ROBA-277219 format. One record per atom (N, C-alpha, C): atom name; x, y, z; residue in three letters. Coordinates in nm, 4 decimals, padded with zeros to 6 digits. Last residue first. Layout:
<nodes>
   atom         px         py         pz   res
     CA          X          Y          Z   ALA
...
</nodes>
This chain:
<nodes>
   atom         px         py         pz   res
      N    00.3182    04.2398   -00.5927   GLN
     CA    00.3713    04.3862   -00.7475   GLN
      C    00.2130    04.3539   -00.8675   GLN
      N    00.2469    04.1925   -00.3758   ASN
     CA    00.2648    04.1141   -00.4826   ASN
      C    00.2434    04.2296   -00.5835   ASN
      N    00.2540    04.0257   -00.1110   LEU
     CA    00.2245    04.1405   -00.1359   LEU
      C    00.3000    04.1262   -00.3016   LEU
      N    00.0961    03.8742    00.1808   LEU
     CA    00.1100    03.8543    00.0233   LEU
      C    00.0909    03.9573   -00.0654   LEU
      N    00.0526    03.7724    00.5074   LEU
     CA    00.0176    03.8617    00.3656   LEU
      C    00.1075    03.7971    00.2689   LEU
      N   -00.1240    03.5559    00.7312   CYS
     CA   -00.0776    03.5193    00.5783   CYS
      C   -00.0259    03.6715    00.5012   CYS
      N   -00.1677    03.4439    00.9998   LEU
     CA   -00.1524    03.5255    00.9694   LEU
      C   -00.0321    03.5658    00.8534   LEU
      N   -00.2534    03.1917    01.2026   LYS
     CA   -00.1063    03.2228    01.1650   LYS
      C   -00.2235    03.3725    01.0913   LYS
      N   -00.3849    03.1260    01.5789   GLY
     CA   -00.3705    03.0974    01.4654   GLY
      C   -00.2693    03.1803    01.3716   GLY
      N   -00.3044    03.0173    01.8579   GLY
     CA   -00.4000    03.0614    01.7799   GLY
      C   -00.3684    03.0459    01.6673   GLY
      N   -00.1196    02.9753    02.1143   VAL
     CA   -00.2514    03.0012    02.1134   VAL
      C   -00.3761    02.9579    02.0521   VAL
      N    00.2057    02.9025    02.1477   ILE
     CA    00.1301    02.9306    02.0755   ILE
      C    00.0329    02.9150    02.0797   ILE
      N    00.5780    02.8975    02.1602   TRP
     CA    00.4165    02.8071    02.2120   TRP
      C    00.3333    02.8912    02.1726   TRP
      N    00.8279    03.0166    01.9869   ARG
     CA    00.7698    03.0643    02.0958   ARG
      C    00.6323    02.9600    02.0264   ARG
      N    00.9118    02.9888    01.6709   HIS
     CA    01.0224    02.9385    01.7948   HIS
      C    00.9539    02.9569    01.9938   HIS
      N    00.7657    03.1317    01.5243   ASN
     CA    00.9002    03.2711    01.5774   ASN
      C    00.9998    03.1189    01.7526   ASN
      N    00.5608    02.9581    01.6675   SER
     CA    00.6109    03.0738    01.5943   SER
      C    00.6520    03.1561    01.5791   SER
      N    00.3313    02.6389    01.7106   LEU
     CA    00.5090    02.7251    01.7411   LEU
      C    00.4811    02.8377    01.5751   LEU
      N    00.0193    02.5790    01.8662   GLY
     CA    00.1794    02.5321    01.7919   GLY
      C    00.3047    02.6368    01.8238   GLY
      N   -00.2539    02.5142    01.9629   LYS
     CA   -00.1217    02.5385    01.9923   LYS
      C   -00.0419    02.4399    01.8665   LYS
      N   -00.5356    02.6495    01.7688   ARG
     CA   -00.4512    02.5292    01.8319   ARG
      C   -00.3274    02.5176    01.8910   ARG
      N   -00.8378    02.8038    01.7721   GLY
     CA   -00.6405    02.7967    01.7540   GLY
      C   -00.6338    02.7129    01.8544   GLY
      N   -01.0429    02.8585    02.0249   ILE
     CA   -01.0313    02.9317    01.9307   ILE
      C   -00.8702    02.9110    01.8768   ILE
      N   -01.3135    02.6963    02.2557   GLN
     CA   -01.1851    02.7668    02.2226   GLN
      C   -01.1389    02.7146    02.0423   GLN
      N   -01.4413    02.6452    02.4226   GLN
     CA   -01.5430    02.7334    02.2791   GLN
      C   -01.4260    02.7876    02.2070   GLN
      N   -01.5016    02.4619    02.5931   PRO
     CA   -01.4227    02.4390    02.4854   PRO
      C   -01.5343    02.5102    02.3308   PRO
      N   -01.1496    02.6110    02.7676   SER
     CA   -01.3060    02.5714    02.7259   SER
      C   -01.3243    02.5356    02.6660   SER
      N   -00.9140    02.4784    02.8932   ARG
     CA   -01.0107    02.4748    02.9602   ARG
      C   -01.1445    02.4849    02.9368   ARG
      N   -00.7318    02.4497    02.6304   GLY
     CA   -00.8478    02.3224    02.6810   GLY
      C   -00.8850    02.3695    02.7243   GLY
      N   -00.4553    02.6059    02.7528   GLU
     CA   -00.4969    02.5571    02.6215   GLU
      C   -00.6098    02.4739    02.6632   GLU
      N   -00.3282    02.8299    02.9345   ARG
     CA   -00.5147    02.8057    02.9605   ARG
      C   -00.5291    02.7177    02.8366   ARG
      N   -00.0697    02.8248    02.8441   MET
     CA   -00.1222    02.7504    02.9755   MET
      C   -00.2640    02.7186    03.0009   MET
      N   -00.0364    02.9915    02.6536   PRO
     CA   -00.0750    02.8487    02.6156   PRO
      C   -00.1266    02.7839    02.7218   PRO
      N   -00.2694    03.2014    02.6241   HIS
     CA   -00.1850    03.2183    02.6428   HIS
      C   -00.1501    03.0141    02.6582   HIS
      N   -00.5512    03.3034    02.3118   ILE
     CA   -00.4963    03.3156    02.4875   ILE
      C   -00.3637    03.1677    02.5429   ILE
      N   -00.3847    03.3694    02.1030   LEU
     CA   -00.5204    03.4158    02.1304   LEU
      C   -00.5584    03.3854    02.2877   LEU
      N   -00.1292    03.5408    01.8833   GLU
     CA   -00.1408    03.4047    02.0187   GLU
      C   -00.3285    03.4964    02.0612   GLU
      N   -00.0754    03.4735    01.5680   ILE
     CA   -00.1127    03.4945    01.6183   ILE
      C   -00.2340    03.4496    01.7970   ILE
      N    00.2467    03.4662    01.3637   GLY
     CA    00.0772    03.4260    01.5055   GLY
      C    00.0150    03.5588    01.5686   GLY
      N    00.2177    03.5780    01.0442   TYR
     CA    00.2714    03.5910    01.1918   TYR
      C    00.1709    03.5037    01.2280   TYR
      N    00.3835    03.5780    00.7187   THR
     CA    00.2915    03.4810    00.8041   THR
      C    00.3419    03.5265    00.9623   THR
      N    00.4545    03.6588    00.3566   ASP
     CA    00.5267    03.6376    00.5748   ASP
      C    00.4629    03.6346    00.6128   ASP
      N    00.6142    03.6838    00.0668   ILE
     CA    00.4874    03.6826    00.1634   ILE
      C    00.5620    03.6334    00.2887   ILE
      N    00.6352    03.9458   -00.2143   VAL
     CA    00.6994    03.8732   -00.0893   VAL
      C    00.5477    03.8269   -00.0324   VAL
      N    00.7768    04.0140   -00.5294   GLY
     CA    00.6704    03.9338   -00.4865   GLY
      C    00.8181    03.9227   -00.3540   GLY
      N    00.8741    04.2101   -00.7959   LEU
     CA    00.8510    04.2063   -00.6697   LEU
      C    00.6887    04.0656   -00.6554   LEU
      N    00.7962    04.1065   -01.0737   VAL
     CA    00.9234    04.1701   -01.0532   VAL
      C    00.9322    04.1480   -00.8718   VAL
      N    00.6212    03.8078   -01.1034   THR
     CA    00.6233    03.9768   -01.1247   THR
      C    00.7852    04.0168   -01.0771   THR
      N    00.3726    03.6005   -01.2997   PRO
     CA    00.5222    03.6343   -01.3189   PRO
      C    00.5700    03.7558   -01.2526   PRO
      N    00.0601    03.5557   -01.2656   ALA
     CA    00.2023    03.5589   -01.3545   ALA
      C    00.2884    03.6471   -01.2673   ALA
      N   -00.0817    03.2953   -01.0682   ALA
     CA   -00.0829    03.4292   -01.0911   ALA
      C    00.0342    03.4741   -01.1962   ALA
      N   -00.2499    03.0028   -01.0927   LEU
     CA   -00.1222    03.0720   -01.0581   LEU
      C   -00.1528    03.2202   -01.1406   LEU
      N   -00.5427    02.9175   -01.0725   PHE
     CA   -00.4973    02.9874   -01.0136   PHE
      C   -00.3763    03.0227   -00.9775   PHE
      N   -00.5569    02.8419   -01.3890   VAL
     CA   -00.6293    02.9060   -01.3329   VAL
      C   -00.6579    02.9646   -01.2050   VAL
      N   -00.3783    02.5424   -01.3601   GLN
     CA   -00.3510    02.7546   -01.4797   GLN
      C   -00.4367    02.9162   -01.4393   GLN
      N   -00.4548    02.4325   -01.1851   THR
     CA   -00.3479    02.5113   -01.1901   THR
      C   -00.3398    02.5815   -01.2505   THR
      N   -00.6872    02.2842   -01.3371   TRP
     CA   -00.7163    02.3806   -01.2566   TRP
      C   -00.5658    02.4848   -01.2271   TRP
      N   -00.5767    02.0569   -01.4764   ASP
     CA   -00.5760    02.2123   -01.5700   ASP
      C   -00.6101    02.3386   -01.5286   ASP
      N   -00.4842    01.8823   -01.3267   GLN
     CA   -00.3974    01.9812   -01.3498   GLN
      C   -00.4573    02.1357   -01.3827   GLN
      N   -00.6115    01.7226   -01.2151   HIS
     CA   -00.7153    01.8513   -01.1976   HIS
      C   -00.6204    01.9419   -01.2208   HIS
      N   -00.5843    01.4041   -01.2657   THR
     CA   -00.7049    01.5127   -01.3794   THR
      C   -00.7541    01.6413   -01.2780   THR
      N   -00.3166    01.4455   -01.0860   LYS
     CA   -00.3251    01.4499   -01.2736   LYS
      C   -00.4599    01.4459   -01.3205   LYS
      N   -00.4072    01.3786   -00.8450   LEU
     CA   -00.3442    01.5320   -00.8783   LEU
      C   -00.3639    01.6257   -01.0469   LEU
      N   -00.4347    01.1305   -00.9220   LEU
     CA   -00.4870    01.2028   -00.9327   LEU
      C   -00.5507    01.3666   -00.8689   LEU
      N   -00.2251    01.0100   -00.9868   ARG
     CA   -00.2824    01.0243   -01.0851   ARG
      C   -00.3940    01.0714   -01.0158   ARG
      N   -00.0768    01.1177   -00.7765   PHE
     CA   -00.0100    01.1440   -00.8687   PHE
      C   -00.1727    01.1192   -00.9383   PHE
      N   -00.1419    00.8953   -00.6376   LEU
     CA   -00.2604    01.0805   -00.5406   LEU
      C   -00.1771    01.1631   -00.6582   LEU
      N   -00.1134    00.6652   -00.6437   THR
     CA   -00.1713    00.6845   -00.6421   THR
      C   -00.2106    00.8271   -00.6711   THR
      N    00.1214    00.7184   -00.6339   LEU
     CA    00.2137    00.6371   -00.7502   LEU
      C   -00.0122    00.6959   -00.8261   LEU
      N    00.2209    00.7194   -00.3818   PRO
     CA    00.2996    00.8423   -00.4399   PRO
      C    00.1685    00.8182   -00.5966   PRO
      N    00.0734    00.4909   -00.2929   LEU
     CA   -00.0237    00.5817   -00.2858   LEU
      C    00.0902    00.6412   -00.3628   LEU
      N    00.2110    00.2234   -00.3962   THR
     CA    00.0922    00.2675   -00.4262   THR
      C    00.1052    00.4118   -00.4796   THR
      N    00.3822    00.1320   -00.1002   SER
     CA    00.4726    00.1636   -00.2417   SER
      C    00.3827    00.2285   -00.3511   SER
      N    00.1806    00.1380    00.0153   VAL
     CA    00.2532    00.2544    00.1102   VAL
      C    00.3807    00.2565   -00.1053   VAL
      N    00.1535   -00.1299    00.0035   MET
     CA    00.0010   -00.0272    00.0363   MET
      C    00.0812    00.1293   -00.0458   MET
</nodes>
Protein backbone atom coordinates (compact mmCIF):
# COMPACT_ATOMS: atom_id res chain seq x y z
CA UNK A 1 0.00 0.00 0.00
CA UNK A 2 2.78 2.44 0.87
CA UNK A 3 4.54 1.94 -2.47
CA UNK A 4 1.34 2.65 -4.47
CA UNK A 5 0.37 5.77 -2.50
CA UNK A 6 2.51 8.29 -4.45
CA UNK A 7 1.39 6.85 -7.78
CA UNK A 8 -2.27 7.00 -6.77
CA UNK A 9 -1.82 10.55 -5.49
CA UNK A 10 -0.18 11.67 -8.72
CA UNK A 11 -3.02 10.13 -10.73
CA UNK A 12 -5.57 12.05 -8.67
CA UNK A 13 -3.65 15.30 -9.05
CA UNK A 14 -3.25 14.79 -12.80
CA UNK A 15 -7.02 14.84 -13.27
CA UNK A 16 -7.11 18.38 -11.80
CA UNK A 17 -3.96 19.66 -13.50
CA UNK A 18 -5.88 22.16 -15.67
CA UNK A 19 -7.23 23.90 -12.56
CA UNK A 20 -3.73 24.95 -11.48
CA UNK A 21 -3.45 27.43 -14.34
CA UNK A 22 -6.62 29.18 -13.13
CA UNK A 23 -5.18 29.85 -9.66
CA UNK A 24 -1.58 30.74 -10.62
CA UNK A 25 -0.67 34.40 -10.99
CA UNK A 26 1.66 35.77 -13.61
CA UNK A 27 5.28 36.18 -12.46
CA UNK A 28 6.22 39.72 -11.36
CA UNK A 29 9.36 41.60 -10.36
CA UNK A 30 8.34 41.94 -6.72
CA UNK A 31 6.67 39.27 -4.64
CA UNK A 32 6.88 38.98 -0.84
CA UNK A 33 5.02 36.64 1.51
CA UNK A 34 5.24 36.40 5.29
CA UNK A 35 3.29 34.79 8.12
CA UNK A 36 2.59 36.06 11.61
CA UNK A 37 1.37 34.06 14.59
CA UNK A 38 -1.62 35.53 16.41
CA UNK A 39 -1.86 34.42 20.03
CA UNK A 40 -5.46 34.24 21.23
CA UNK A 41 -4.84 32.78 24.69
CA UNK A 42 -1.80 31.88 26.76
CA UNK A 43 -0.58 28.32 26.06
CA UNK A 44 -1.05 27.30 29.72
CA UNK A 45 -4.80 28.01 29.36
CA UNK A 46 -5.18 25.68 26.37
CA UNK A 47 -8.12 23.27 26.54
CA UNK A 48 -9.95 24.94 29.45
CA UNK A 49 -12.87 26.11 27.34
CA UNK A 50 -14.96 24.06 24.91
CA UNK A 51 -15.34 27.19 22.74
CA UNK A 52 -11.57 27.53 22.24
CA UNK A 53 -10.56 28.87 18.84
CA UNK A 54 -7.16 27.88 17.55
CA UNK A 55 -4.72 25.20 18.59
CA UNK A 56 -1.25 25.01 20.08
CA UNK A 57 1.65 25.46 17.70
CA UNK A 58 5.02 27.11 17.21
CA UNK A 59 5.43 30.63 15.86
CA UNK A 60 8.87 32.26 15.81
CA UNK A 61 10.20 29.54 18.15
CA UNK A 62 7.50 30.33 20.77
CA UNK A 63 4.48 28.27 21.73
CA UNK A 64 1.19 30.03 21.00
CA UNK A 65 -2.48 29.07 20.98
CA UNK A 66 -4.11 30.82 18.07
CA UNK A 67 -3.68 30.99 14.34
CA UNK A 68 -1.50 32.35 11.59
CA UNK A 69 -2.03 35.38 9.41
CA UNK A 70 -0.43 35.24 5.98
CA UNK A 71 0.28 38.45 4.07
CA UNK A 72 1.13 38.50 0.38
CA UNK A 73 2.47 41.55 -1.44
CA UNK A 74 2.58 41.21 -5.20
CA UNK A 75 3.27 43.96 -7.70
